[in-house]
C-alpha positions as CSV (number, residue, x, y, z in Angstrom):
1,M,1.9,-19.7,10.4
2,K,4.9,-19.4,8.0
3,I,4.6,-16.6,6.2
4,G,6.7,-16.2,2.8
5,F,7.2,-13.0,0.6
6,I,8.5,-13.8,-3.2
7,G,10.1,-10.8,-4.2
8,A,12.3,-8.7,-2.1
9,G,11.5,-5.1,-3.6
10,K,10.7,-1.9,-2.1
11,M,7.5,-3.2,-1.3
12,A,7.7,-6.1,0.6
13,Q,10.8,-4.5,2.6
14,A,8.6,-2.6,3.9
15,I,5.8,-4.8,4.7
16,I,8.1,-6.8,6.6
17,A,9.8,-3.9,8.0
18,G,6.7,-2.9,9.7
19,L,6.3,-6.8,11.5
20,P,6.8,-6.6,14.6
21,N,7.3,-10.5,14.8
22,K,9.6,-12.0,11.8
23,S,10.6,-14.9,13.0
24,E,8.4,-16.9,10.6
25,I,8.9,-15.2,7.7
26,L,10.8,-16.0,4.6
27,L,12.0,-14.5,1.7
28,S,13.1,-15.2,-1.7
29,G,14.0,-13.2,-4.8
30,R,15.4,-13.3,-8.3
31,D,19.1,-12.7,-7.1
32,F,19.5,-15.2,-3.6
33,E,22.8,-13.3,-2.5
34,K,21.0,-10.3,-2.8
35,S,18.1,-11.6,-1.1
36,K,20.2,-13.5,1.5
37,Q,21.9,-9.4,2.2
38,T,18.2,-8.3,2.4
39,A,16.8,-11.0,4.8
40,L,19.6,-10.1,6.7
41,Q,18.9,-6.6,7.1
42,L,15.3,-7.2,7.9
43,G,15.9,-10.1,10.4
44,V,14.0,-12.9,8.2
45,K,15.2,-15.8,6.6
46,A,16.5,-16.0,2.8
47,C,14.8,-19.0,0.5
48,Q,17.6,-19.7,-2.5
49,S,14.3,-20.4,-4.6
50,N,10.9,-19.5,-5.0
51,L,9.9,-23.4,-4.9
52,E,11.4,-23.7,-1.6
53,L,10.1,-20.8,-0.6
54,V,6.6,-22.4,-1.3
55,K,7.4,-25.8,0.4
56,R,7.9,-24.0,3.3
57,S,5.1,-21.7,3.5
58,N,1.5,-21.7,4.7
59,V,0.7,-18.4,3.0
60,I,2.7,-17.4,0.2
61,I,2.7,-13.2,-0.1
62,L,3.3,-12.6,-4.1
63,S,5.3,-9.4,-3.9
64,V,6.3,-8.9,-7.6
65,K,5.7,-6.4,-10.5
66,P,2.2,-7.3,-12.3
67,Q,4.5,-8.3,-15.8
68,V,6.5,-10.6,-13.8
69,L,3.3,-12.8,-12.1
70,P,2.6,-15.0,-14.4
71,A,6.0,-16.2,-14.8
72,V,6.5,-16.8,-11.1
73,L,3.2,-18.6,-11.0
74,K,3.8,-21.1,-13.6
75,E,7.1,-21.6,-11.8
76,I,5.8,-22.7,-8.4
77,K,1.9,-24.0,-9.4
78,D,2.7,-27.5,-9.0
79,E,4.2,-27.0,-5.3
80,L,0.8,-25.3,-4.6
81,T,-1.7,-27.5,-2.1
82,D,-5.5,-26.7,-0.7
83,E,-3.4,-26.2,2.6
84,K,-1.3,-23.0,1.0
85,T,-3.2,-19.5,0.2
86,L,-1.6,-17.3,-1.9
87,V,-1.9,-13.4,-1.0
88,S,-1.5,-11.1,-4.3
89,I,-0.2,-7.2,-3.8
90,A,0.1,-6.8,-7.5
91,T,-1.7,-4.3,-9.3
92,G,-4.4,-4.7,-11.5
93,I,-4.5,-8.5,-11.7
94,R,-7.9,-9.6,-10.5
95,L,-8.7,-13.0,-8.2
96,D,-10.4,-14.7,-11.4
97,K,-6.9,-14.1,-13.4
98,L,-5.1,-15.4,-10.6
99,E,-7.3,-18.4,-10.2
100,E,-6.3,-19.2,-14.4
101,M,-3.0,-18.9,-13.5
102,T,-2.9,-21.2,-10.8
103,S,-4.8,-23.5,-13.1
104,K,-6.8,-25.1,-9.9
105,K,-9.4,-23.6,-7.4
106,Q,-6.3,-22.0,-5.2
107,A,-7.2,-20.1,-1.9
108,I,-5.8,-16.5,-2.9
109,I,-6.4,-13.4,-0.9
110,R,-5.7,-9.6,-2.9
111,V,-4.2,-7.2,-0.7
112,M,-3.3,-3.7,-1.8
113,P,-1.0,-1.7,0.6
114,N,0.9,1.4,0.7
115,V,4.1,2.4,1.1
116,N,3.8,3.7,4.6
117,A,3.8,-0.1,5.7
118,A,7.3,0.8,6.6
119,I,6.4,3.0,9.2
120,Q,2.8,1.0,10.4
121,K,0.7,3.7,8.6
122,S,-0.4,1.6,5.4
123,T,-3.8,1.3,4.3
124,S,-4.5,-1.3,2.6
125,A,-7.9,-3.1,1.1
126,I,-8.3,-6.4,1.0
127,V,-10.8,-8.9,-1.0
128,A,-10.7,-12.8,-1.1
129,N,-12.1,-16.1,-3.5
130,N,-14.5,-18.7,-1.9
131,A,-11.5,-21.1,-1.4
132,V,-10.2,-19.2,1.4
133,E,-10.8,-20.2,4.8
134,S,-12.1,-18.1,7.2
135,S,-9.6,-18.2,9.8
136,V,-7.1,-17.7,7.0
137,Y,-8.7,-14.7,6.3
138,K,-8.8,-13.1,9.2
139,F,-4.9,-14.2,9.9
140,V,-3.8,-12.1,6.9
141,K,-6.3,-9.6,7.7
142,E,-4.9,-8.9,10.8
143,L,-1.5,-9.5,9.3
144,F,-1.8,-6.2,7.2
145,Q,-3.3,-4.2,10.4
146,K,0.1,-4.8,12.0
147,V,1.4,-2.3,9.7
148,G,-1.6,0.2,9.2
149,S,-5.5,-0.1,8.5
150,V,-7.5,-2.6,6.1
151,F,-10.5,-2.0,4.4
152,E,-12.8,-4.6,3.1
153,L,-13.6,-4.0,-0.4
154,A,-15.5,-4.9,-3.7
155,E,-13.2,-5.7,-6.0
156,N,-14.3,-3.6,-8.5
157,D,-13.3,-0.7,-6.0
158,F,-9.5,-1.8,-6.4
159,M,-8.8,0.6,-9.1
160,T,-10.1,3.4,-7.1
161,F,-8.7,2.8,-4.1
162,G,-5.6,2.3,-5.6
163,A,-5.5,5.7,-6.7
164,L,-6.7,7.4,-3.8
165,A,-4.7,5.2,-1.4
166,G,-1.7,3.5,-3.1
167,S,-0.5,6.7,-5.8
168,S,-1.4,9.5,-3.3
169,P,1.1,9.5,-1.0
170,A,3.3,10.9,-3.6
171,Y,0.4,13.7,-4.7
172,I,0.5,14.0,-0.7
173,Y,4.8,14.7,-0.8
174,M,4.5,16.9,-3.6
175,F,1.6,19.2,-1.6
176,I,4.0,19.0,1.5
177,D,7.1,20.0,-0.6
178,A,5.2,22.7,-2.2
179,M,4.0,24.0,0.8
180,A,7.5,24.0,2.6
181,R,9.2,25.9,-0.2
182,A,6.3,28.7,0.3
183,G,8.3,28.9,3.7
184,V,11.3,28.7,2.3
185,L,10.1,31.7,0.2
186,H,9.5,33.5,3.6
187,G,12.8,32.8,5.6
188,L,12.6,29.7,7.2
189,P,14.9,26.8,6.7
190,K,14.0,23.9,4.1
191,D,14.1,20.7,6.6
192,V,12.4,23.4,9.5
193,A,9.6,23.9,6.9
194,T,9.5,20.7,5.8
195,K,8.7,19.1,9.4
196,I,6.2,21.9,10.1
197,V,4.1,21.4,7.3
198,A,4.2,17.2,7.5
199,E,3.2,17.3,11.3
200,T,0.6,20.2,9.9
201,V,-0.8,17.6,7.5
202,A,-0.5,14.6,9.9
203,G,-2.6,16.5,12.6
204,S,-5.0,17.5,10.1
205,A,-5.7,14.1,9.1
206,Q,-6.3,12.8,12.3
207,N,-8.5,15.4,13.4
208,V,-10.8,14.2,10.2
209,I,-10.5,10.7,11.5
210,I,-10.9,11.1,15.2
211,S,-13.9,13.7,14.8
212,G,-15.8,12.6,12.0
213,I,-16.5,16.2,10.9
214,H,-16.5,17.0,6.8
215,P,-13.2,18.0,5.8
216,Q,-14.6,21.2,4.3
217,A,-16.5,22.1,7.6
218,L,-13.3,21.4,9.6
219,A,-11.6,24.1,6.5
220,D,-14.9,26.5,7.4
221,S,-13.9,26.8,10.9
222,V,-10.4,27.5,10.0
223,A,-11.4,30.5,7.9
224,S,-12.4,33.8,9.7
225,P,-14.6,36.4,7.6
226,G,-12.0,38.7,6.1
227,G,-8.9,36.9,7.2
228,T,-5.8,35.4,5.9
229,T,-7.1,31.8,5.8
230,I,-10.2,32.3,3.3
231,A,-7.5,35.0,1.2
232,G,-5.4,31.7,1.0
233,I,-8.6,29.6,0.3
234,V,-9.7,31.7,-2.5
235,S,-6.4,32.1,-4.1
236,L,-6.6,28.2,-4.1
237,E,-10.0,28.1,-5.7
238,K,-8.7,30.7,-8.2
239,H,-5.9,28.4,-9.6
240,N,-8.5,25.0,-10.1
241,F,-7.0,23.5,-6.6
242,N,-9.9,21.2,-6.4
243,A,-10.0,20.3,-9.6
244,A,-6.8,19.7,-10.2
245,V,-6.7,16.7,-7.5
246,I,-9.8,15.6,-8.6
247,S,-8.2,15.2,-12.3
248,A,-4.7,13.5,-11.2
249,I,-7.2,10.8,-9.2
250,D,-9.3,10.5,-12.4
251,E,-6.1,9.9,-14.5
252,T,-4.4,7.8,-12.2
253,I,-7.7,5.4,-12.7
254,N,-7.4,6.0,-16.6
255,K,-4.3,4.7,-16.3
256,E,-4.7,1.8,-14.5
257,K,-7.6,0.6,-16.6
258,S,-5.3,0.9,-19.8
259,I,-2.6,-1.6,-18.4
């Protein structure tokens, strides 16, 4: 099955880089010469136009910014047939709006991946309209499972998912950097401190996933009475750590609602 990516930006590159088999992948962008160079780097084929890509693809992944998407769909809609499936990874554009813009009951899937697709560790959400065949849905779901985990969610939950999985890597990177800077304050080189913290965060996350134990219970298990860890936890609580994290997620969701 031929897969075409319209849009050659960071997210498309991250997803393509994480896919093991690139022989059936096509790519198009606003500038053919740039797209050709990107395609060469990724090991895929470049198309001269979006129309050419749609004609040659079975699954078309729309990897463009939300404000650009209407123009792209207007450009390609006459080439869309019942045999083709659109996959939108544009934030905030719902299935019913995508159906309106294609002017027909087009098979459409929404997927929300994150930047960790580049290292095959994306956390993605997926939902489809009623026109999508089960075999194609399975194919697209398995495609994104090649670059990480996939959660089947109701579309109404996509905003919350976007904050928890799409935006949160930035917040996690900030947390890692803050911890590393504390290490530097106490004598460690920055690169060493960063690696120590990053590996500790990765290991702690895996512990939550594998053990199934509640994160707070795991935190309690590390904090001995009168010990160093509980002193640090109390300091975080004094500085409203939990409230700050919840507020960041809340503001992220509110911002998407306003767009």
